[in-house]
N, C-alpha and C positions, 0 to 999 in steps of 0.2 A: 367609416370605412378606414380611415387615418388611425383613429381610435384603435380598430380592431387589429390593424397590422401592427401598431406599436406594442400592444399586449403580446403578440405572437412573438415578437422579437425578444421581449423582455424574459420569457418564459424557458427554462432549459429542462428537458426531460420530464415534462408533465402530460399528460393526456389531456386532449380538449374536452371540457366539459360544458355543457350548455343546458341540461335540464334542470327545471325546478322543482322541489319537493313539496308535498302537501302534507308531510309527516307533521305531527305535533312537536311544539317547541319541547315537550317533555322528552323526547327522542333523541333531539339534536345533542351533540358534545361526544365526549369520549366514554367508552363502556370497557370495563375490565372484567377478566375472566373470575369468576367466584369459585377458585379452586385452591387459593390460597398463595398463588404464583405471582398476582397482582398485574399480570400481564395485560397489556391494551389488546382488545380483540377486533374492536369496531370503533371508527369515528365518522359521525354522521353529521352533514354540513347541509345547507340549502343547495349547495353547489356541488357537491360531490360526496362520496362515501370512500374510507380508507379501511380495506380489509384485505386480509391475508397478504399483508405488506404490500399492497398495489392501489392505486387509484383508480375509482369506477365512476363513471357517470349513471345517472339512472333516470327512467321515465317516470310518468306520474305513477307513484305506487297504488296497488288495488287493494281497497279495504274489504276484508271479508270477515264480519263481526269484529272481533277484538284484533283481528291480525292485519299486518300489511303485507302482501306479497310484492317483492322488489325485484325488478329485472335490472341487474348491474350490466354495464356494457363498456367495452372498450373497441377501438378499432380492430375489426375482425374476431372479437371475443366476447361471450356473453354468460351470465351466471343467474342463477335464481335463488334469492333467499327469502325467507318468512322470518317477520319479528313481530312481537307482542308484548307488550307491558302488562307485568304480573306485580303488582304493588310498586315497590322501588326498584324492582329488578327488570330486565329485559331478555326475554327467552329469543334465542337466534337459532333457526333451523336452516341447515345448509344441506340438503339432501336428507341422508340419514343421521346426521349428525346434529345433536341438539346441545347448544351451549347456554349457561346461564350466566348473565352479565350484571354488573353493579355499575353504578355512576361513579362510585368513590372506590378508593383503594382500602383495604383493609388496614387497621392500624398495627401495632405492635405485637400484637396476639397471633398474627396471621401465621398459618403453616405452611412450610417449605416443603416442596416435593424433591427428594433426592434424585440426580441425574447420573446414571452410571457411567455414560459415555465420556472417556478422557483421551480419544483419537490416539491409542496404543498403537494400532496398525496401520492407521491412514493419516499420520499426522502433515506428512507433506503431500499436498494436493494442489498444485498450481491451477487456479481458476478465478473466478471474477465474484465480485460481491455485489448484490443490489441493494443500495440504501435509498429508500424513499422516507419522506418526512414531511412534516407540517411545522410551522412555528407559529405561536400566538406571540405579536410583537409587543414590546413595551411602549414603544411610540410608532416611528416610522418602520415600515417592513425593511428587514435587513435585505442588504443586496445579493449576498452570495452566502453559501454553506460550504463547508470545507472538511475533508478527509484528509490527516496527516499521519503519517506513522514511520517508524524506523525499519529497515530491512536489513535481515541479519546477513545477508550476503551482498549487500552493494553500499556504496558510500553515500553518505546525505539522507536527507528524509523524502520520502515519497508523499506528493501533495496532489489532491484532486480538488478542484473547486467547480461548483455550478451556481448558476443563477437561481434566486427565489422569485416566485412569481407573486402577483397580486394577493393571490389567496394564501401565501405562505408555503406553497408548496416545493419541493425540490426532489430530485432524483439523480443519484450519483453512482456510476458505475467504477469499481476500482478493483485492481487485480491483488491477490495474496497467495503466498507460496505455502503457507501454514496458519493455524489458528493463532490470533494475537491481538493484543491491545491496540486500538487505534484512538487517536486524538481528534475530537470532533470540535467544530467551531459553527456557530451561526450565532450573529448578533454579539450580545453580551454573555452568552454562554458558552462556555469551554469545559469540555469534559472527556473522560475517557471510557471506552466500554469495548467489550469483546467482539470480535467479528471472525467467521471462518470462510474458507473458500467453498465457492458453489452454494451459496445461501442468498436467501431474500430476507432483508431485515427492513424495519421501519421503526420511525421515532415521532413522538410529538414533545415539542419544545415550548415550555411557557416562558418566555423571556421576560414577562412581568415578573416572576418569581426569583429571578437571577439575583445572587448576592455578590457584591462587589469585593474586589481585594483578598486579603488574606480571609476575611470572613467566610469566603467561598469554600476555603478548606474544611471547613466545620459544618457545612450545610448540605443537605441532601440536594442532589442537583435536579433541577425542574426539568426532568424528563422521562418520559414512559416509553415502554419498547413493545414491539410488536414483532413477531416471526422468528427467525432462527436466533437461538440464545437469548430470548427476551427474558426468561425465567432467571438465567444466570446474570444477565445484566441487572435486572432489579435486584437481586440480592447484593450485588456489588455497590450499586448505587446507595443502599442503605447502609451497608457496614463501612465503605469508604470514609465517611465523615467521623464515625465512631474510632476508626484507625487512626485519623490523622491528630486526634486530640492526645494519642500516645506516642506520636510518630518522633516528638521532641526536637523538631526541626533546628529550632535557633540554637538551643543548647549544643547539639550535634554540631553546626556551624561554628559555633564559638570554639569549641573543644578541639576542632580540627586545625585551629591555629594556634593553640596555647600548649596541648600536651605533646610530650615526645613519643616520638614512633611508638614503641610497645605499650605505653600508657594509654594511647590512643586506640591501639588495637584491642586491648583488653577493654576499654569503655564501650567500643563500638561492639564488640561481640556480646557485651551485656546488654546493651541496648536491643540487639537483634534477639536475644533471648526474651527480653520483655516483650517484642512485638510478636514473637511466637507464642507466649503466655496468652496474650491478648486473643490471638487467633483461636487458640485452644478453647479458651473459656466461651468465646462467642460461638463457635463451631457447635460446642457440646450442649448449649442452650438453643440454637436454632436450626440444626439439622440441615445445613445447606448442601446444594449438590456437590460431587465430587470436583467438577470442572472449577467452580468457585475456591474449594480448598487447594486444588492443584496450583492455580493461579496465584492466589494469595501468598501461600507458602515460599512458592519460587519468586514471586515479586519482591516480598521483604528481604530474602536471601541475596538476590542480585542487587537491590538497593544497596545492603549492607557492604557486599564486596565491592559496589561501584564507588562508595564513600572511601573505603579503605585503599583504593588505588587512586583516586583523587587526591588524598591526604598527602602525597609527594609534592604536588604544584600548588596546592592551596596552603599548605602550612606557613609559608611564608608570604602569604599573598598581602596581608597588612604592610608589607615593607615595600610596596610599589609593583615593579615589575614581577612576574611569576617568574620564580627561580626555585626549581626543581631541586628536591634534596634526596640523599641517598636512603633507602630503608635497609634495614638489618635484614641478613638471609632469613632468619626465623620467620620474619613479617611476611616476606614474600611468600615462602613456602606455605604458611598457614593460608594467605588469601587465594593463592593458585589452587589450593586443594579444597576452596569453598564451591566450587562449580564441578558438576559431574557431567558424564556424558550423556545427557538425557535431552532429547529433541524438547520435551514440555518446558525447558527453560525458555524457549522463545515464544512462549505465550506472553512475556512481559516483553516490553518494549525497551527496557533497561538492558537487556541483553545484547542489543547492537551497540549501546553506548559503551558497555563495558568491554566488548571485545576490541573497541576502537581504542580503549585505555591501554588494553594489553599489547596493542600492536605499536605503542609510541615507545621509542628510546628517548626516555626524559631524563633518568636519572644521571646524575654527574659520572657515576661508576660505569652505567652502560655506554655512555657517550664516550668514555675513556677506552672502552672494550672495542668499540667499533672504530675510534681513531687509529687504535693501534693496528688494529686488522687492516684498515685503509692503507695506513702508511706501508705495510708489510706487502701488500697487493700491488699498490702503484709502483713501490721502490722495485719488486721485481720486474713489473712490466717495462718500467723505463730502462733498466739495465739491460733487459732482452731486445730491446731497440736502439739503443745508443752505445757505440763501441769505441768512441774516441776517448782517449784519456781525459782531456779538459771536459767532456761532457759527463763521464762517469764522476770525475771529481765534483761536479755542480750537483749531480744526484746525490751523493755522499754528503756533500755540505748541508743540501736541502733537508734530507732526511734527519740529522742531527738537529737542525733548527727546528723541524716540525716536531719530532717528539718532545721538545720542551715548550711548544705552545700550548697556552692553557685555555684561552676562549676559542675552542675549535667546533665545539657543538657536534663532534663525531664526524666532522668532514676535513680535507686536507686542503690547504693553499700552497700552489706552487710559486716558487721565487720568479720573479720577472725574467731573468735569463732563462729558467728553465719552459716557461710559457712561450718564449719566442722558439726554443730549440724543439719544444715538442708540439707545436702548431698542426704539424701533419698528422699527429695521431689524435687528435682532440675528440674525434667520434669514438675512436676505441677506447680512450680514456672515459669518455661519457658512460660507455656501456659496462666498463669495469667497474665504475663507481655504482651503478645501477645495482650490478650484481652483488657487490659488497654489501649494500644495504639490504638486498634480497636475503643474502646468506646471514646476516645479522639476525633479521628478523626471524627466520627460521630454528637460529639457535636459541633466541631469547623465549620461544614459545615451545620449546621441546617439550618441557614438563606439562604442558597443557593436554586435556583429553582431544580425541580427534574431531568432535563435534565444534569445540570451541577455534581448533586450529582452523577448520574447514571455513567458519566465519570470518576469522582473521585474515587469511590468505585471500579470500574473495573480495574482502572490504579493501585490501591493501591494493591488490591489483587494480580494482576499480578506481580507487581514489588516485593512485599514482600515474595511471596511464588512461584508460578508457575516458574517465570523466574530464581530464585535461586534454583529450584529442591526441594522445601520444601513443606510439607503437610499443607494445610491449617487446623487450629484448627476446630473441628467439631462444637465448641460453635459461633465461628464466620462464618461457612459456613451456618449452621442452620439460624442464623440472616440474612445472604444475601438472603436467599429464601423468607424470609418475606418481603423484601424491595421492594417498588414500582419503580422498575427500567425499564429503557427503554428496549424494548425487544431485540434490538440487542445487546446491553450490556450484558443482561442476557445469550443471546446464545452464546456469546464469552465466559463467564465465564463459563457456564455449558459443554461447549465443552472441555476446557482447564482442567477443573476439572475431567471430564472423561478421557481424555487422560493422566492425572499425574496417576490416579488410576491404569489405565490400564498397563502403562509403569512400575509402581511399583509392581504390583502384578501378571499380567498375563503372562504366558508363551506360547510359539508358539504351536497351536494345531496341531494335525496330520494332514496331507495333506497340510500343509502351507510349502512351499519351498522357500528359498532364494538362488538365483542363481548369481553367479558372471558372469556379461556381459562382453562379448569382446567387441572390438571397433564397430563392425559393428553386432547389434543384430538381425537385419533381416537376415543376412546370418547365423548366428547361430541358428536361429530359424528353418530355413529352412534345415539346416544340421543336427540338432537334431531330429526333426521330419517329415522325409520323408514320404509321403503317407498318412498323417494325416491332420485333418482339425484344424487350430489353430486360436482360438478368441482371439483376442489382445484388450486389455482394456488400453489406455494411459490415465493417470491421474496425478493430482499434490494434495497434501496434503490439500492445503488450498482452493481447488475447491469443493464448496458446491454441485452442480450438480453430480460430480464425487460420492462423498459420498451418496448422495440420492441413486443412481444407485445399491450401493453395495447390498442394501438390497433386491434386486430381485433376486440376484444370486443364493442362495440356490435351488429356485425354479426351475431355468433354468438348473442348474447342475444336480439335479436330474433327469431331463428326459434323461441324458447322463451317469447315473451312471455305467451301464454294456457295454458302448461303449468306447473303448480303443483308438478310431480312432478319438477322438475330445478331444482337450487340451484346456485349458484356461490359458491365460496368462496374467500377469499385469505389464506394463512398468511405474514406476514412474519417474517424470522428473521435473525439475524446481523447486525443494523442498529441504529442509535439510534433511539430510540421517537419523538423529536420528527421526525427524518428521514422515518421511515415514515409518520407523520400527514401530514406535507407531501405524499408521494407520493399517498396515498390520496385526498386533496383534489386533488390536479394533475390526476389521471387519473380522477377522478370513478369509483371502483371500486365500481359497485353490485353490491350482495351483502352478504355478510358478511365482515368484516375482522378476523383475529385477529393479535395481535402475541405471538410466543412468544420468552419470556425463554430464558436460557440452559437452565435446568432444564427447561422444557417442550420447548425443541428437541431437548435431549438425548434425550428419551424417545420423542419422535417419529421422530428419527433412527434410533434403535435398532430401531424396527419397520419401517422402509421403506428405510433406507440411502440417504440423499441424498448423489449424486455431483456435484452442482453445481446451480447456479441458471441459469434456472428449471427447476422439476421439475412435471410435471403428472400426476395420478392420479384415480381415480374410486372412489367408495364405491357398488356397486351397491345396487339395492333390497332385495336379501338381507342386505346388511350386509358384502359381501365387498369389500375393497381390492384394486384391481388397479393396479399400478405400472408395468408394462410396455406398451409399445405405445400408450399414449395421446398422441393427436395434441396439436400446439400450437394456439392461436388462429388462426396464421397460415396453419394447413391449411385454415381456411375451411370449405368443404362438407365434406370429408371428416371434419372433428371434429363438425360438425353431425349427420351420418349416424351416426357412431361412438356419440354420445350419444343419438339416437333409438334406436338398436339396444339400448342397455342399457335406454332407458325402456319399451320393448315387452316385454322378458322378463316 
């Protein structure tokens, strides 16, 4: 029993599998589609199958002639498939769908099938991704698997980490606002691949084939793909190491430090031309999907633009501390003109990095402009507040001295006498300086396209205020509301602004209970509420549909106001605890609220198999858990009748 409990606590987001297989050894392993795409279709193990980007247990297969009839199952879900060996191939039947599978991927002569979908009309679609996977370890089993990515409208990187179980399995949920590349790490394997909102993906990782250090740049990543974008990611996996051989990373890095600005501009644009020619040649020979072409072409363009922007502070890097240099106006105009107003640029994570480069006032001439503007604004403010002759004389003296100060980094420094004299205006001076920095940002990015401006502004507000726990000055927030921002950028900002205000001002309302959960939350609920109907809402703070459903809850609960036999419980998972607490306050989640840490969520998921957020379930008066068919709050009357039906039993 102790070993079993330890196993459960070690597993995150993987369904419980106990059946043993009588399938022959020749059927075990990975099976790939024989359609030229080399996508992983089926993984067969003695303990489980990975199919349709999910993990399944299976009972003893029934052999009929040369066929095996296999009943796949998960908690509350079953599926029937038939498999049979035909020479070196495997035939898989799933209802009317028949697929021919191979144990090995095809070689260089494989055919790629173009995909015409490039998200032209539905690029922004905030939703979640389910990434399941298996790692074959080199030595000891890796402890965790992680997804990391840049967000075009937020500061910093988004990171989601889960545990790997003893079979090498893991399952990660993470939110996306648009299709883009993500960084993925498990054990010694670190790679990038594309993901899209509202999709199921799965991967098989052979850590034993991982290559170390710089050699990994030129080797195909030891990973196979299943589910959404599997074909595209397989194409990228093959072409990436070929591209890395012409990337000229070390030459580029060296020339950034030695060439003068216009010389480096010419060199880097020439290198970009070489990269484009490489892809044009490769695409003409291999007929890749349009998604792969769009991503590859935009990625190398963003990579070049990023290099050109970083040149200003990398050029003198060999001299010690990073000291930015001024760039010629022609250089700046050329670089800013390399980015167009096209959402597909956000396929590449380089986009977020580049927007942060544009947002920084690093060059001496930029800081001089900011310094002069700040002096003008502070001077005008002080002169409006101080009317004594001695005070005005101090201000004039300060202004002359400040205009001559060289190491200012764009900011002003008050003289000691002025610090004392203006102490009562310290809050107003702080807000004035914040507005000066904001105004300077808007002036510097004026030449950029609307999409880039949206990213820069959203990132700047997040970095300067929300992520630091600082309130956005009203004068800045009022201006933000008037700007023509991308709708997703605006939604991100408004959500964070609302959350900040709530966390700062709002207290818990009556009826909201925060409960300390034990290791097994299901057992805890059954023990706490015997003979009651428990409606369970499983949600995450980043889950848009979860939040939308909250608005229907007051109406649902009103129908059970006088019924003590119905209890509403909220289980928050795969979220930061501080964010969870904020959302509980914001949406006044009256009822009992549990926050599940990784170990608690692992045990919970083992029992119920969470396939996404939100998930709804009911514990009946008899203590039976019902997972399938439970209505959402937005079902309104249907959910009320469903709960009343459970209560009448």
